[in-house]
C-alpha positions as CSV (number, residue, x, y, z in Angstrom):
1,M,9.0,-40.9,41.7
2,T,12.2,-39.4,40.1
3,Q,15.5,-41.0,40.1
4,P,18.0,-39.1,42.5
5,I,20.7,-37.0,41.3
6,F,24.2,-37.6,42.7
7,N,26.8,-34.9,42.5
8,Y,30.3,-35.6,44.0
9,D,32.8,-32.8,44.6
10,E,36.2,-34.3,44.8
11,I,38.0,-31.4,46.3
12,S,35.7,-31.1,49.5
13,D,35.0,-35.0,49.4
14,T,31.3,-34.3,49.5
15,L,28.5,-36.3,47.9
16,Y,25.2,-34.4,47.3
17,I,22.1,-36.5,46.7
18,S,19.1,-34.4,45.4
19,F,15.6,-36.3,45.6
20,A,13.5,-33.1,44.7
21,P,15.8,-30.6,42.9
22,G,14.6,-27.1,43.4
23,D,12.5,-27.8,46.5
24,Q,13.1,-26.0,49.7
25,G,13.1,-27.4,53.2
26,T,14.4,-27.7,56.4
27,G,18.0,-29.0,57.1
28,I,19.1,-31.1,60.1
29,E,22.5,-32.7,60.9
30,L,21.8,-36.5,61.3
31,T,25.7,-37.0,62.3
32,S,28.8,-34.8,62.0
33,H,29.0,-36.1,58.3
34,I,25.4,-36.5,57.1
35,L,22.8,-33.7,56.6
36,L,19.2,-34.3,55.6
37,R,17.1,-31.7,53.9
38,F,13.4,-32.4,54.1
39,N,9.9,-30.8,53.7
40,K,8.5,-31.0,57.1
41,P,4.7,-30.6,56.4
42,E,4.7,-33.2,53.5
43,R,7.1,-35.7,55.5
44,K,9.2,-35.8,52.2
45,A,13.1,-36.1,51.8
46,I,14.6,-33.3,49.5
47,G,18.3,-34.4,49.7
48,L,21.2,-35.7,51.7
49,T,24.8,-34.3,52.0
50,L,27.4,-36.7,52.6
51,L,30.6,-34.9,54.1
52,E,33.9,-36.7,53.9
53,Y,32.3,-39.3,51.7
54,S,35.2,-41.5,51.2
55,L,35.4,-42.0,55.2
56,L,31.7,-42.8,55.3
57,A,32.0,-45.3,52.4
58,Q,35.2,-47.0,53.6
59,K,34.8,-50.5,54.7
60,T,36.2,-52.0,57.7
61,D,37.4,-55.5,58.4
62,M,34.2,-56.1,60.1
63,G,32.0,-54.6,57.2
64,P,30.5,-51.3,56.5
65,R,31.0,-48.4,58.9
66,S,28.2,-47.2,60.9
67,F,27.7,-43.9,62.5
68,P,25.3,-43.0,65.6
69,L,22.5,-40.6,64.9
70,T,23.7,-37.9,67.4
71,G,21.7,-35.1,65.7
72,L,18.4,-36.7,66.9
73,T,19.1,-36.1,70.5
74,D,18.4,-32.3,70.4
75,L,15.1,-32.4,68.2
76,S,11.8,-32.6,69.7
77,E,9.8,-35.9,70.0
78,E,7.6,-34.8,67.1
79,L,10.5,-33.7,64.9
80,Q,12.5,-37.1,65.7
81,D,9.2,-39.0,64.6
82,I,9.1,-37.0,61.3
83,V,12.9,-37.5,60.6
84,L,13.0,-41.3,61.7
85,D,9.8,-41.8,59.3
86,I,11.6,-40.1,56.3
87,L,14.9,-42.2,56.9
88,Q,13.0,-45.5,56.9
89,R,11.3,-44.8,53.5
90,P,12.7,-44.5,50.1
91,P,14.2,-42.7,48.7
92,V,16.5,-42.2,51.9
93,S,16.2,-45.7,52.8
94,D,17.7,-46.8,49.4
95,V,20.8,-44.7,50.3
96,L,21.0,-45.1,54.1
97,L,20.1,-47.9,56.4
98,I,18.8,-47.3,59.8
99,S,19.4,-49.9,62.8
100,S,20.3,-49.7,66.4
101,Y,23.0,-50.8,68.6
102,T,22.1,-52.0,72.2
103,P,24.7,-51.9,74.7
104,S,22.4,-52.8,77.6
105,I,18.9,-54.2,77.8
106,S,17.6,-50.6,78.9
107,E,19.5,-48.4,76.1
108,A,19.2,-48.4,72.2
109,I,21.5,-46.2,70.1
110,R,20.3,-45.5,66.7
111,I,22.9,-46.0,64.1
112,M,23.1,-45.6,60.3
113,L,25.3,-46.9,57.5
114,L,25.6,-46.3,53.8
115,Q,23.7,-48.9,51.4
116,A,26.2,-50.7,49.1
117,A,24.6,-49.2,46.1
118,C,25.9,-45.5,46.9
């Protein structure tokens, strides 16, 4: 596996991470700040776009910021499974950590945060 390519645009505060430069794929919005590009048939990540990166990477008094995966709710169950599979494997899992917040015994909200290495 090749090393990811990181490109940061300071003016727009956007971090582009490419796992497969030149590859074409589908893009979905995971959160209002995080976009995933992937090859659906191969279930392979192509890249991530992190908008307002300085906000995403900013620590809080309680630790790293986390964000709900709101973009999954509008996807079909099949596409949700594909995306979650991609998110939980390298190279994406080297950048993003997926977890869940459980506000009640019957509800789990998937959340994500940036790994410290970013």
